[in-house]
C-alpha positions as a Markdown table, in Angstrom:
| # | Residue | x | y | z |
|---|---|---|---|---|
| 1 | Met | 100.8 | 96.9 | 75.7 |
| 2 | Glu | 104.2 | 95.9 | 74.2 |
| 3 | Leu | 106.9 | 96.3 | 76.8 |
| 4 | Gln | 110.6 | 97.1 | 76.3 |
| 5 | Asn | 113.0 | 94.2 | 76.1 |
| 6 | Gln | 113.3 | 92.5 | 79.5 |
| 7 | Asn | 116.8 | 91.2 | 78.9 |
| 8 | Asn | 119.8 | 92.4 | 80.8 |
| 9 | Arg | 118.0 | 93.0 | 84.0 |
| 10 | Ile | 120.1 | 94.2 | 86.9 |
| 11 | Pro | 120.2 | 91.5 | 89.6 |
| 12 | Ser | 117.7 | 92.1 | 92.4 |
| 13 | Arg | 120.1 | 91.1 | 95.1 |
| 14 | Leu | 122.5 | 93.8 | 94.0 |
| 15 | Thr | 119.9 | 96.6 | 93.8 |
| 16 | Asp | 118.3 | 95.4 | 97.1 |
| 17 | Gly | 121.7 | 95.7 | 98.8 |
| 18 | Ile | 122.3 | 99.2 | 97.4 |
| 19 | Tyr | 118.7 | 100.2 | 98.4 |
| 20 | Ile | 119.1 | 99.0 | 101.9 |
| 21 | Gly | 122.5 | 100.7 | 102.2 |
| 22 | Ile | 121.0 | 104.0 | 101.0 |
| 23 | Leu | 118.2 | 103.7 | 103.6 |
| 24 | Val | 120.7 | 103.0 | 106.4 |
| 25 | Cys | 122.7 | 106.0 | 105.4 |
| 26 | Leu | 119.7 | 108.2 | 105.2 |
| 27 | Phe | 118.5 | 107.0 | 108.5 |
| 28 | Ala | 121.8 | 107.9 | 110.2 |
| 29 | Gly | 121.8 | 111.3 | 108.5 |
| 30 | Phe | 118.2 | 112.0 | 109.5 |
| 31 | Val | 118.9 | 111.1 | 113.1 |
| 32 | Met | 121.6 | 113.8 | 113.2 |
| 33 | Leu | 119.4 | 116.3 | 111.5 |
| 34 | Phe | 116.4 | 115.8 | 113.8 |
| 35 | Tyr | 118.5 | 115.7 | 116.9 |
| 36 | Arg | 120.0 | 119.1 | 115.9 |
| 37 | Gln | 116.6 | 120.4 | 115.2 |
| 38 | Cys | 115.5 | 119.4 | 118.7 |
| 39 | Ile | 118.3 | 121.4 | 120.3 |
| 40 | Arg | 118.7 | 124.2 | 117.7 |
| 41 | Tyr | 122.4 | 123.2 | 117.3 |
| 42 | Asn | 124.7 | 126.3 | 117.1 |
| 43 | Gly | 121.6 | 128.4 | 116.9 |
| 44 | Gly | 120.6 | 127.0 | 113.5 |
| 45 | Tyr | 118.2 | 124.2 | 112.4 |
| 46 | Ile | 115.1 | 126.3 | 112.7 |
| 47 | Ser | 112.0 | 124.0 | 112.6 |
| 48 | Asp | 108.8 | 123.0 | 114.3 |
| 49 | Thr | 110.5 | 119.9 | 115.7 |
| 50 | Ile | 111.9 | 121.8 | 118.7 |
| 51 | Val | 108.4 | 123.1 | 119.6 |
| 52 | Tyr | 107.0 | 119.6 | 119.9 |
| 53 | Ala | 110.1 | 117.9 | 121.3 |
| 54 | Gln | 110.5 | 120.5 | 124.1 |
| 55 | Asp | 106.8 | 120.9 | 124.6 |
| 56 | Met | 107.0 | 124.6 | 123.8 |
| 57 | Gly | 104.2 | 127.0 | 123.0 |
| 58 | Asp | 100.4 | 126.6 | 123.4 |
| 59 | Leu | 100.1 | 123.0 | 122.0 |
| 60 | Val | 97.0 | 120.9 | 121.9 |
| 61 | His | 98.3 | 117.6 | 123.3 |
| 62 | Ser | 95.7 | 115.5 | 121.6 |
| 63 | Arg | 97.8 | 115.8 | 118.4 |
| 64 | Met | 100.2 | 112.9 | 117.7 |
| 65 | Met | 103.5 | 114.7 | 117.9 |
| 66 | Ala | 102.5 | 117.0 | 120.8 |
| 67 | Phe | 101.7 | 113.8 | 122.7 |
| 68 | Ile | 104.5 | 111.5 | 121.7 |
| 69 | Leu | 107.6 | 113.6 | 121.4 |
| 70 | Pro | 107.5 | 115.2 | 124.9 |
| 71 | Trp | 106.8 | 111.7 | 126.3 |
| 72 | Phe | 110.1 | 110.5 | 124.7 |
| 73 | Tyr | 112.0 | 113.2 | 126.5 |
| 74 | Arg | 110.4 | 112.5 | 129.8 |
| 75 | Leu | 111.2 | 108.8 | 129.4 |
| 76 | Thr | 114.9 | 109.2 | 128.4 |
| 77 | Gly | 116.0 | 112.7 | 129.4 |
| 78 | Asp | 117.4 | 113.4 | 125.9 |
| 79 | Tyr | 116.3 | 113.8 | 122.3 |
| 80 | Tyr | 118.0 | 110.9 | 120.6 |
| 81 | Val | 114.9 | 108.7 | 120.9 |
| 82 | Thr | 112.9 | 111.5 | 119.3 |
| 83 | Ala | 115.4 | 111.8 | 116.5 |
| 84 | Val | 115.3 | 108.1 | 115.9 |
| 85 | Phe | 111.5 | 108.0 | 115.9 |
| 86 | Leu | 111.3 | 110.9 | 113.3 |
| 87 | Ser | 114.0 | 109.2 | 111.2 |
| 88 | Leu | 112.0 | 106.0 | 111.2 |
| 89 | Ile | 109.0 | 107.9 | 109.9 |
| 90 | Ile | 111.1 | 109.1 | 106.9 |
| 91 | Ile | 112.3 | 105.6 | 106.1 |
| 92 | Ala | 108.8 | 104.3 | 106.5 |
| 93 | Thr | 107.6 | 106.9 | 104.1 |
| 94 | Ile | 110.0 | 105.8 | 101.4 |
| 95 | Ile | 108.8 | 102.2 | 101.9 |
| 96 | Ala | 105.2 | 103.3 | 101.8 |
| 97 | Ser | 105.9 | 105.1 | 98.6 |
| 98 | Tyr | 107.5 | 101.9 | 97.2 |
| 99 | Met | 104.3 | 100.0 | 98.1 |
| 100 | Leu | 101.9 | 102.5 | 96.5 |
| 101 | Ile | 104.1 | 102.7 | 93.4 |
| 102 | Ser | 104.1 | 98.9 | 93.1 |
| 103 | Tyr | 100.4 | 98.8 | 93.5 |
| 104 | Leu | 99.8 | 101.3 | 90.7 |
| 105 | Leu | 102.3 | 99.6 | 88.4 |
| 106 | Glu | 100.5 | 96.3 | 89.0 |
| 107 | Arg | 97.2 | 97.9 | 88.1 |
| 108 | Glu | 98.8 | 99.3 | 85.0 |
| 109 | Asn | 100.2 | 95.8 | 84.1 |
| 110 | Val | 103.7 | 97.3 | 84.0 |
| 111 | Ala | 106.4 | 94.7 | 84.8 |
| 112 | Ala | 108.9 | 97.1 | 86.3 |
| 113 | Glu | 112.2 | 96.0 | 87.6 |
| 114 | Arg | 112.6 | 96.4 | 91.4 |
| 115 | Trp | 115.4 | 98.9 | 91.2 |
| 116 | Gln | 113.2 | 101.2 | 89.2 |
| 117 | Ile | 110.6 | 101.2 | 91.9 |
| 118 | Gln | 113.3 | 101.7 | 94.5 |
| 119 | Ala | 114.7 | 104.6 | 92.7 |
| 120 | Met | 111.2 | 106.2 | 92.3 |
| 121 | Ser | 110.5 | 105.8 | 96.0 |
| 122 | Leu | 113.6 | 107.7 | 96.8 |
| 123 | Ala | 113.0 | 110.3 | 94.2 |
| 124 | Ser | 109.5 | 111.0 | 95.4 |
| 125 | Leu | 110.9 | 112.0 | 98.8 |
| 126 | Val | 113.5 | 114.5 | 97.8 |
| 127 | Ala | 112.0 | 116.0 | 94.6 |
| 128 | Thr | 111.0 | 119.7 | 95.1 |
| 129 | Ala | 110.3 | 122.8 | 93.0 |
| 130 | Ile | 112.9 | 123.3 | 90.3 |
| 131 | Tyr | 115.5 | 125.9 | 91.0 |
| 132 | Ile | 116.5 | 127.9 | 87.9 |
| 133 | Pro | 119.5 | 130.2 | 88.4 |
| 134 | Gly | 118.7 | 133.8 | 87.5 |
| 135 | Ile | 115.0 | 133.0 | 86.8 |
| 136 | Tyr | 113.5 | 131.1 | 89.7 |
| 137 | Glu | 115.8 | 131.0 | 92.6 |
| 138 | His | 113.6 | 129.5 | 95.3 |
| 139 | Phe | 113.7 | 126.2 | 97.3 |
| 140 | Tyr | 110.8 | 126.7 | 99.8 |
| 141 | Met | 109.4 | 130.2 | 99.8 |
| 142 | Glu | 107.4 | 131.2 | 96.7 |
| 143 | Thr | 107.0 | 127.5 | 95.8 |
| 144 | Trp | 104.4 | 124.8 | 96.3 |
| 145 | Thr | 106.6 | 122.6 | 98.3 |
| 146 | Arg | 105.8 | 118.9 | 98.6 |
| 147 | Tyr | 107.7 | 117.9 | 101.7 |
| 148 | Ser | 108.6 | 119.9 | 104.7 |
| 149 | Trp | 111.8 | 118.8 | 106.5 |
| 150 | Gln | 111.0 | 121.2 | 109.4 |
| 151 | Ser | 107.5 | 119.8 | 110.2 |
| 152 | Pro | 107.2 | 116.4 | 112.0 |
| 153 | Thr | 103.4 | 116.6 | 111.9 |
| 154 | Gln | 103.5 | 116.9 | 108.1 |
| 155 | Gln | 106.0 | 114.0 | 107.8 |
| 156 | Ala | 103.8 | 111.7 | 109.9 |
| 157 | Met | 100.7 | 112.8 | 108.0 |
| 158 | Ile | 102.3 | 111.9 | 104.6 |
| 159 | Leu | 103.3 | 108.5 | 105.9 |
| 160 | Phe | 99.9 | 107.5 | 107.1 |
| 161 | Ser | 98.2 | 109.2 | 104.1 |
| 162 | Leu | 100.2 | 107.0 | 101.7 |
| 163 | Leu | 99.2 | 103.9 | 103.7 |
| 164 | Ser | 95.6 | 105.0 | 104.0 |
| 165 | Leu | 95.3 | 105.6 | 100.2 |
| 166 | Leu | 96.8 | 102.3 | 99.4 |
| 167 | Met | 94.5 | 100.5 | 101.8 |
| 168 | Phe | 91.5 | 102.4 | 100.5 |
| 169 | Phe | 92.4 | 101.3 | 96.9 |
| 170 | Arg | 92.7 | 97.7 | 98.0 |
| 171 | Val | 89.3 | 97.8 | 99.7 |
| 172 | Tyr | 87.6 | 99.8 | 96.9 |
| 173 | Asp | 88.8 | 97.2 | 94.3 |
| 174 | Ser | 86.1 | 94.8 | 95.4 |
| 175 | Tyr | 84.0 | 96.5 | 98.0 |
| 176 | Met | 80.8 | 96.0 | 96.0 |
| 177 | Glu | 81.3 | 92.2 | 96.3 |
| 178 | Ser | 82.8 | 92.0 | 99.7 |
| 179 | Ile | 84.7 | 94.0 | 102.4 |
| 180 | Lys | 87.3 | 92.1 | 104.4 |
| 181 | Pro | 87.0 | 92.9 | 108.1 |
| 182 | Gly | 90.8 | 93.1 | 108.4 |
| 183 | Gln | 91.2 | 95.6 | 105.6 |
| 184 | Trp | 88.3 | 97.7 | 106.8 |
| 185 | Thr | 89.8 | 97.8 | 110.3 |
| 186 | Gly | 93.2 | 98.7 | 108.8 |
| 187 | Leu | 91.7 | 101.5 | 106.8 |
| 188 | Ala | 89.8 | 102.9 | 109.8 |
| 189 | Val | 93.0 | 102.8 | 111.9 |
| 190 | Leu | 95.2 | 104.4 | 109.2 |
| 191 | Leu | 92.7 | 107.2 | 108.5 |
| 192 | Phe | 92.6 | 107.9 | 112.3 |
| 193 | Leu | 96.4 | 108.0 | 112.5 |
| 194 | Thr | 96.5 | 110.3 | 109.6 |
| 195 | Ala | 94.0 | 112.7 | 111.3 |
| 196 | Trp | 95.9 | 112.4 | 114.6 |
| 197 | Ala | 99.1 | 113.4 | 112.9 |
| 198 | Lys | 97.5 | 116.3 | 111.0 |
| 199 | Pro | 93.9 | 116.6 | 109.7 |
| 200 | Asn | 94.7 | 118.1 | 106.3 |
| 201 | Phe | 94.8 | 114.8 | 104.3 |
| 202 | Met | 91.3 | 114.0 | 105.4 |
| 203 | Met | 90.2 | 117.5 | 104.3 |
| 204 | Val | 91.2 | 116.7 | 100.7 |
| 205 | Phe | 90.6 | 113.0 | 100.6 |
| 206 | Ala | 87.1 | 112.8 | 102.2 |
| 207 | Pro | 85.4 | 115.2 | 99.8 |
| 208 | Val | 86.8 | 113.2 | 96.8 |
| 209 | Val | 85.6 | 109.9 | 98.3 |
| 210 | Ile | 82.1 | 111.4 | 98.8 |
| 211 | Ile | 82.0 | 112.3 | 95.2 |
| 212 | Val | 83.1 | 108.8 | 94.2 |
| 213 | Phe | 80.5 | 107.2 | 96.4 |
| 214 | Ile | 77.7 | 109.4 | 94.9 |
| 215 | Ala | 78.9 | 108.4 | 91.4 |
| 216 | Asp | 78.9 | 104.7 | 92.4 |
| 217 | Leu | 75.4 | 105.0 | 93.8 |
| 218 | Val | 74.2 | 106.5 | 90.5 |
| 219 | Arg | 76.2 | 104.6 | 87.9 |
| 220 | Arg | 76.9 | 101.1 | 89.2 |
| 221 | Lys | 73.6 | 99.7 | 88.1 |
| 222 | Asp | 74.8 | 96.1 | 87.9 |
| 223 | Tyr | 73.9 | 96.1 | 91.6 |
| 224 | Ser | 70.6 | 96.9 | 93.3 |
| 225 | Val | 70.2 | 100.4 | 94.8 |
| 226 | Gly | 70.0 | 98.8 | 98.3 |
| 227 | His | 73.1 | 96.8 | 97.8 |
| 228 | Arg | 75.0 | 99.8 | 96.5 |
| 229 | Leu | 73.9 | 102.0 | 99.4 |
| 230 | Ser | 74.7 | 99.4 | 102.0 |
| 231 | Arg | 78.2 | 98.9 | 100.6 |
| 232 | Ile | 78.9 | 102.6 | 100.5 |
| 233 | Val | 77.7 | 103.0 | 104.1 |
| 234 | Met | 79.9 | 100.1 | 105.2 |
| 235 | Leu | 83.0 | 101.5 | 103.5 |
| 236 | Gly | 82.2 | 105.1 | 104.6 |
| 237 | Met | 82.0 | 104.1 | 108.2 |
| 238 | Ala | 85.8 | 103.6 | 108.2 |
| 239 | Phe | 86.1 | 107.3 | 107.9 |
| 240 | Val | 84.0 | 108.0 | 111.0 |
| 241 | Pro | 86.7 | 107.7 | 113.8 |
| 242 | Ala | 88.9 | 110.1 | 111.9 |
| 243 | Gly | 86.0 | 112.5 | 111.3 |
| 244 | Ile | 85.0 | 112.5 | 114.9 |
| 245 | Phe | 88.6 | 113.1 | 116.0 |
| 246 | Ile | 88.9 | 116.1 | 113.6 |
| 247 | Leu | 85.7 | 117.6 | 115.0 |
| 248 | Val | 87.0 | 117.1 | 118.6 |
| 249 | Leu | 90.4 | 118.5 | 117.7 |
| 250 | Asn | 88.8 | 121.6 | 116.1 |
| 251 | His | 86.9 | 122.2 | 119.3 |
| 252 | Leu | 90.0 | 121.8 | 121.5 |
| 253 | Glu | 92.1 | 124.1 | 119.3 |
| 254 | Gly | 89.4 | 126.6 | 119.1 |
| 255 | Ser | 89.3 | 126.7 | 122.9 |
| 256 | Val | 93.0 | 127.5 | 123.3 |
| 257 | Asn | 93.8 | 129.6 | 120.3 |
| 258 | Asp | 93.6 | 133.3 | 120.7 |
| 259 | His | 91.1 | 134.9 | 118.3 |
| 260 | Ser | 92.0 | 132.7 | 115.3 |
| 261 | Glu | 89.3 | 131.3 | 113.1 |
| 262 | Ile | 88.8 | 130.1 | 109.5 |
| 263 | Val | 88.2 | 132.9 | 107.0 |
| 264 | Ile | 87.7 | 133.0 | 103.2 |
| 265 | Arg | 90.6 | 135.0 | 101.8 |
| 266 | Pro | 90.8 | 134.2 | 98.0 |
| 267 | Phe | 94.4 | 134.1 | 96.7 |
| 268 | Phe | 95.8 | 135.5 | 99.9 |
| 269 | Phe | 98.9 | 133.3 | 99.7 |
| 270 | Leu | 99.6 | 134.3 | 96.1 |
| 271 | Glu | 99.9 | 138.0 | 96.8 |
| 272 | Glu | 103.6 | 138.0 | 97.5 |
| 273 | Ile | 104.5 | 135.6 | 94.6 |
| 274 | Ser | 106.1 | 137.5 | 91.8 |
| 275 | Cys | 105.1 | 135.2 | 88.9 |
| 276 | Val | 102.4 | 132.7 | 89.8 |
| 277 | Pro | 102.5 | 130.7 | 86.5 |
| 278 | Leu | 106.2 | 130.2 | 86.8 |
| 279 | Met | 105.9 | 129.2 | 90.4 |
| 280 | Ile | 103.2 | 126.6 | 89.5 |
| 281 | Phe | 105.3 | 125.2 | 86.6 |
| 282 | Cys | 108.5 | 125.0 | 88.6 |
| 283 | Ser | 106.7 | 123.4 | 91.5 |
| 284 | Leu | 104.7 | 120.8 | 89.4 |
| 285 | Ala | 106.5 | 120.7 | 86.1 |
| 286 | Phe | 107.0 | 116.9 | 85.9 |
| 287 | Pro | 103.5 | 115.8 | 86.9 |
| 288 | Leu | 101.9 | 118.6 | 84.8 |
| 289 | Val | 103.6 | 117.4 | 81.7 |
| 290 | Val | 103.0 | 113.7 | 82.3 |
| 291 | Phe | 99.3 | 114.1 | 83.0 |
| 292 | Ala | 98.9 | 116.5 | 80.1 |
| 293 | Val | 100.1 | 113.8 | 77.8 |
| 294 | Asn | 98.3 | 111.0 | 79.6 |
| 295 | Tyr | 95.0 | 112.9 | 80.1 |
| 296 | Arg | 93.1 | 109.9 | 79.0 |
| 297 | Lys | 94.2 | 108.1 | 82.3 |
| 298 | Leu | 91.7 | 110.4 | 84.1 |
| 299 | Arg | 89.1 | 107.9 | 83.0 |
| 300 | Asp | 90.7 | 105.6 | 85.7 |
| 301 | Ile | 89.0 | 106.1 | 89.0 |
| 302 | Tyr | 92.3 | 105.9 | 90.9 |
| 303 | Tyr | 93.9 | 108.7 | 89.0 |
| 304 | Arg | 90.7 | 110.7 | 89.3 |
| 305 | Ile | 90.9 | 110.3 | 93.1 |
| 306 | Ile | 94.6 | 111.5 | 93.1 |
| 307 | Cys | 94.0 | 114.4 | 90.8 |
| 308 | Gly | 90.8 | 115.3 | 92.7 |
| 309 | Met | 92.7 | 115.5 | 96.0 |
| 310 | Thr | 95.2 | 117.8 | 94.3 |
| 311 | Leu | 92.4 | 120.1 | 93.1 |
| 312 | Phe | 90.7 | 120.2 | 96.5 |
| 313 | Gly | 94.1 | 120.8 | 98.1 |
| 314 | Ile | 94.9 | 123.7 | 95.8 |
| 315 | Gly | 91.3 | 125.0 | 96.2 |
| 316 | Glu | 91.5 | 125.1 | 100.0 |
| 317 | Tyr | 94.9 | 126.7 | 99.8 |
| 318 | Leu | 93.7 | 129.4 | 97.4 |
| 319 | Leu | 90.4 | 130.2 | 99.2 |
| 320 | Leu | 90.9 | 129.6 | 103.0 |
| 321 | Ala | 93.1 | 131.1 | 105.7 |
| 322 | Glu | 93.1 | 131.7 | 109.4 |
| 323 | Ser | 92.5 | 135.0 | 111.0 |
| 324 | Gly | 94.5 | 136.7 | 113.8 |
| 325 | Trp | 98.0 | 135.7 | 114.6 |
| 326 | Lys | 97.9 | 132.5 | 112.5 |
| 327 | Ile | 97.0 | 134.3 | 109.2 |
| 328 | Asp | 100.5 | 133.8 | 107.7 |
| 329 | His | 100.9 | 130.2 | 108.9 |
| 330 | Gly | 99.4 | 128.7 | 105.7 |
| 331 | Asn | 97.9 | 125.7 | 107.5 |
| 332 | Phe | 95.5 | 125.1 | 104.7 |
| 333 | Gly | 98.4 | 124.4 | 102.4 |
| 334 | Trp | 99.3 | 121.1 | 104.1 |
| 335 | Gly | 96.5 | 119.3 | 102.2 |
| 336 | Arg | 97.8 | 120.6 | 98.9 |
| 337 | Glu | 101.3 | 119.3 | 99.8 |
| 338 | Val | 100.3 | 115.8 | 100.6 |
| 339 | Ala | 98.1 | 115.6 | 97.5 |
| 340 | Glu | 100.9 | 116.9 | 95.3 |
| 341 | Tyr | 103.3 | 114.3 | 96.9 |
| 342 | Ile | 100.9 | 111.5 | 95.8 |
| 343 | Leu | 100.3 | 113.2 | 92.4 |
| 344 | Phe | 104.1 | 113.0 | 91.9 |
| 345 | Leu | 104.1 | 109.3 | 92.7 |
| 346 | Ala | 101.3 | 108.7 | 90.1 |
| 347 | Ala | 103.2 | 110.7 | 87.5 |
| 348 | Leu | 106.3 | 108.6 | 88.1 |
| 349 | Val | 104.2 | 105.5 | 87.5 |
| 350 | Leu | 102.7 | 106.8 | 84.2 |
| 351 | Ala | 106.1 | 108.0 | 83.1 |
| 352 | Leu | 107.6 | 104.6 | 83.5 |
| 353 | Lys | 104.7 | 103.0 | 81.8 |
| 354 | Asn | 105.2 | 105.4 | 78.8 |
| 355 | Tyr | 108.8 | 104.5 | 78.6 |
| 356 | Arg | 108.3 | 100.8 | 78.8 |
| 357 | Asp | 105.4 | 100.7 | 76.3 |
| 358 | Lys | 106.7 | 100.5 | 72.8 |
| 359 | Ala | 103.3 | 101.3 | 71.4 |
| 360 | Phe | 103.2 | 104.6 | 73.2 |
| 361 | Leu | 103.4 | 107.4 | 70.6 |
| 362 | Ala | 104.8 | 104.8 | 68.2 |
| 363 | Asp | 103.2 | 106.6 | 65.3 |
| 364 | Arg | 105.0 | 109.8 | 66.3 |
| 365 | Pro | 108.5 | 108.7 | 67.1 |
| 366 | Val | 109.9 | 112.3 | 67.2 |
| 367 | Met | 107.2 | 113.4 | 69.7 |
| 368 | Arg | 107.9 | 110.3 | 71.8 |
| 369 | Lys | 111.6 | 111.1 | 72.0 |
| 370 | Val | 110.9 | 114.8 | 72.8 |
| 371 | Tyr | 108.4 | 113.9 | 75.5 |
| 372 | Leu | 110.6 | 111.3 | 77.2 |
| 373 | Ala | 113.6 | 113.6 | 77.1 |
| 374 | Ala | 111.5 | 116.5 | 78.5 |
| 375 | Ile | 110.2 | 114.6 | 81.4 |
| 376 | Ala | 113.6 | 113.2 | 82.1 |
| 377 | Val | 115.1 | 116.7 | 82.3 |
| 378 | Leu | 112.2 | 118.0 | 84.4 |
| 379 | Leu | 112.5 | 115.0 | 86.8 |
| 380 | Ala | 116.2 | 115.5 | 87.1 |
| 381 | Gly | 115.6 | 119.2 | 87.9 |
| 382 | His | 113.1 | 118.3 | 90.7 |
| 383 | Ile | 115.5 | 115.7 | 92.2 |
| 384 | Ile | 118.7 | 117.7 | 92.0 |
| 385 | Thr | 117.0 | 120.8 | 93.5 |
| 386 | Gly | 115.6 | 118.7 | 96.2 |
| 387 | Ile | 119.0 | 117.2 | 97.1 |
| 388 | Val | 120.6 | 120.6 | 97.2 |
| 389 | Tyr | 117.9 | 121.9 | 99.4 |
| 390 | Leu | 118.0 | 118.9 | 101.8 |
| 391 | Gln | 121.8 | 119.3 | 102.2 |
| 392 | Leu | 121.3 | 123.0 | 103.0 |
| 393 | Val | 118.7 | 122.1 | 105.7 |
| 394 | Ala | 121.0 | 119.3 | 107.0 |
| 395 | Arg | 123.8 | 121.9 | 107.4 |
| 396 | Gly | 121.5 | 124.2 | 109.5 |
| 397 | His | 120.4 | 126.7 | 107.0 |
| 398 | Lys | 117.0 | 128.3 | 107.3 |
| 399 | Tyr | 114.3 | 126.2 | 105.6 |
| 400 | Arg | 112.5 | 129.3 | 104.3 |
| 401 | Ile | 114.8 | 130.0 | 101.4 |
């Protein structure tokens, strides 16, 4: 792959300083946002944060946020520690995104500048469905949102999901030859933390991994069947603690929830959406276009895993719901959200690779320019909309807009 000219690089010290400065400013802003969510400042800032921070409602305290956030209040008598903790999760998510982007770029052999990776890690956090005046005027409702500023459980799940996926990739790279005990333990712990935060990532990740394992068992004939099976079992055991926790959690929640159970309700959450194709395009425009042009990348197992999680997440969202008083909660949409967050990261990696690769569509220069211009406009639409939406939430507006 022939890369763009590497001259005139921006000094890393300068970009690192700017990046750190942005993270500090974001941290301070998020502390204020989450504190106001904890106390419902001036009657605004509607969110799930207050429910967990003030230990309200019928919560199952085996969940991460239902256990940790009330403990912070009992320890300090105020909500500033809670706000700091939640803000650190957001900053850690940006850094985890940076790490996963860097890993994928390294696998693609793309020598990206650090400021580009830093910019992508920030963009991935704020990007949301594209708001089109007069045509598609939605920020959260009637969209497939990727990040929920009102949900501390989703925020924690996305952080640990990014780290879990990165660790899984690192283990999977060489698991047929060897599995390092430290990496295996790290993967098991991260998967458990992901499930403890919210079980939905495991609900889209585990089925895809099972399919990958079956394919490895059948196709990787450079190893004996016994060797393949033993390695698959060893790696698969890292999923067991998280799996057991989800089963226990399901039992606990079933014992306290009032007449709510999982039901099959095909397309229930699409019934109130006025134009489903437009909603899907505005929600996923950038990754849809990038993967449509880079469809051959689906031969890569890592992109298959990411796209597979997205398909499972969408499938669960379209087919499953909860009966009773929780029917409108959309809890089977959280897996779709985290998968789409990761899909967006992968699309950013491929888009940068396309831009840096002079050979990409070199025989069709007009198409190359049109494609790069199109994804630049779509990416800008996602980011600008997300920034506008975030500042509305930061000012206390309802998130369901």
